[in-house]
C-alpha positions, 0 to 999 in steps of 0.5 A: 198842154202846160206853159214851159218856162224852159222854152223861153230861155234864151228866146228873143221876145219883143213886147209892146206896151212893156211899161204898162200894167200887163206889160210890166208883169209879163216882162217880169215873168219872161225875165224869170224864164231867162228870155231876152226881152226888148220892150217898146212903149211910151212911159206910163201916163201916170206918176204911179205907173212910172213908179210901179215900172221903176220899183218892179225892177223889170227894166234891169233885166231887159232892153227898154225902148221908150217910143210911140207905137205910132212912130213907125221909123222908131218902132222899126229901128227898135224891132230890127235891133231886137231881131225877135222870134216872138212878138207880144203886142200889148201897147194900147189906149185901154180906157173906155172913158178916155176913148170918148174924150180922145177918139182920134188918139185912141184909134191912132194907137189901137189901130195904126199901132197894130198896123205899124207893128205888123208891118215890122213883122212882115218886113222881117225874117226872124219872127215865128210867133205873133200875138195881138192882145185885144179885149173881151169888148171887141164883140157886138154886145147883145147883153146876152146871158151866155158868153161870147165865142170866137166866131161871134161878130166883132163890133165894139160900141165905144171908141176903145172897144171898136178900135180893138175890134179894128185891131182884130180885123187888121190882124186877121187881114195880115194873117190871110194876106201875108202869113198864110204860107205859115211863115209867121204863126198869128193869134189874138187873145181876147181877155176879160177885165184884169185886176192885180197889183200895180194897176193905178188906171183911172175909172177902173173899179179896183184901182179906184177902190185902192185909192179910196182905201188909201185915203180912208174914204168910201168907194164910189161905184158908178155901175154896181149892177154891171157884170164883168169877167174879172181875173187876176193879171197873171191868168191871161199872161199865162195864157198869152205865153202858152199860146205864143209858145204853142204856135211857135212849136206848131202852127196849127195852134194859131187862131183867135182865143177868149181868155177869161174866168169861170162863170162863178167869177163873172160878178157884178161890180157891186159884188166885186167891191163887197169882196174887196171891202171884206178882204181889205178890212179897216172898215172900208165901205162903198156907195152907189153913185150911178149917174147917166154917162157914156155908154158902157155894157151892162152884161159881158161874159166870155165863153172860153171853151176853145182855150180849155179844149185846145190847151186843156187850160183852166183858170188858177185863182178864183175871184177871192184869191185874185182880190186878196193877191191884189190887196197884198200888193196894194198894202205892200205898196202903201207900206213901201215894201220891196215890190220887185220881190213881192211880184216874183213871189206872186209869180212863183205862187201862181206858177205852182 
């Protein structure tokens, strides 16, 4: 099965978290498909994030509503006005370290935000397809050498990961309690670590590397031996849209899906930074600054057999290409080039 751009032409789509890294890219894709997009989100918490959203041009082709996912009344008003057929839930507090600083806010956004959105879906009669995007960190991490499967226990360790596990459970409960009759097809997608142009989040290795390169500084790597499933942002977004399309057309495709790279692209943070330095050039180097800090998993990998079996899906870009595309974007940003056109070009290249 392939993603069909024509399927989305004219479809009403409601995207939460549309001002964020993934949100900006997925709205850009949907606009290129001719979808009618409504986004609901707070503005980005960083100056760079706000400028990315502006320079992407994505707001010009959609209805952008600025609001808090925890504000049910405002969310419901935007939702009811949009009358969406498909809902893609991306809004979240996505940073592990920030979840240690602000656990209450993290749980409020990631758990009650999901409840609020599902309440809007439950009270509507327009939605046919709902997708909640969570994370690979929802699993109880035993530091196994093999990948986690969709039927493994959910029990994230830190407040971010655990709140996303809770978001999964909320979604499962709503599916069984309110949508078991098939009125709405419900899925979740658990994606691995995502990289790509436009991510300026703190305490993430690729954005940290880009910032260091901009200032001609050494890249500081705090967990060089941690293994993560890295993938370009367009990989999971393609999968999300494929799932949303498939279950809209046939409810039997609804379910829980891992979305991650092949084993060859599950690399250590040090290996990832080596590739980054090689492709960036300009003499950039990194150094190990490992210190004892809040708990973070050392080994995490996904088994994506279900996604591959059900949809005949395969990752498009391996890690070297993913980093090269990210660097292409980052250097274009540094040189004040046309970011909107570059994003459109990379989407076309990926869709080929």
